[in-house]
Every structure is written in C-alpha cells, then in structure tokens.
C-alpha positions, -999 to +999 in steps of 0.1 A: -395+071+132-379+035+134-400+006+143-384-017+165-387-058+166-412-058+194-436-032+180-433-048+144-443-081+159-472-064+175-483-046+142-482-078+121-496-102+149-525-113+128-500-127+105-479-146+129-474-182+117-478-172+081-449-179+057-444-141+049-444-129+089-407-128+095-401-110+061-426-083+070-412-079+104-375-077+089-387-051+063-405-027+085-376-026+107-351-021+081-354+017+079-374+047+088-411+050+084-438+078+086-467+068+108-498+087+097-536+081+100-554+086+069-593+082+066-616+073+040-617+051+007-594+073-014-562+065+006-567+028+003-573+029-034-542+050-038-520+025-022-535-005-038-533-043-030-504-061-016-508-083-047-487-067-073-496-090-103-506-085-128-492-050-134-515-022-144-508+003-169-486+028-155-510+057-159-534+036-135-508+019-111-515+027-073-483+034-054-477-001-043-473-013-078-452+018-088-425+014-062-428-021-044-399-045-048-421-075-038-451-082-021-438-076+012-411-051+005-434-025-007-437+014+004-472+016+024-491-004+049-529-001+052-554-017+076-589-027+074-610-010+099-612-039+122-577-039+127-569-001+122-578+011+156-557-014+174-529-003+152-533+035+155-529+030+194-495+014+188-484+044+172-503+068+195-525+081+166-559+078+180 
C-alpha cells in the first residue's frame, strides 16, 4: 500500500515537533509499504533499535542495521504496546 501524508502524520503524531518528524513523514510516504501486525518480543528484537550506531557484527545485526540508510530512512517501523493499538486501527489491522 501507499501511505499518504495525512496517514503518515497520524502515524507519527507522537513525534510532531521533534527535529526528525518531517523526515519520518517524507520517508514513509516515498514508496510502497507492507503493513502487518506481528506480536511478541521476537519481532521487536529482529527489527532492532532505530539507533544504528555502534554497528554490531554482521552475523548479529537486526534488519534495521543491515538495511537502513539512516536512523530515519530504515526498513521497518515498530511500536511499543501503548501506541501499537492506535496505529493498528489506522491500518485496519486490529
């Protein structure tokens, strides 16, 4: 699917006013995405932190470290539980 600017702003509303907010909105609206609901702790560990430095050894890198271009231009979005249900409603995934 494609995320339009309005949906992107809703998705990242908790970051509004932060220096990277516009970059997040611009990046997620720049191409197709796959929206899915994945539960448990393993998916979060597989995705990894949005903080890409220091780089881990190649055999232990989560997907963000393997494929991200920057902290904002990465390949996965993950949410903490307190925000996840709201975000899932945006994509009709509840």
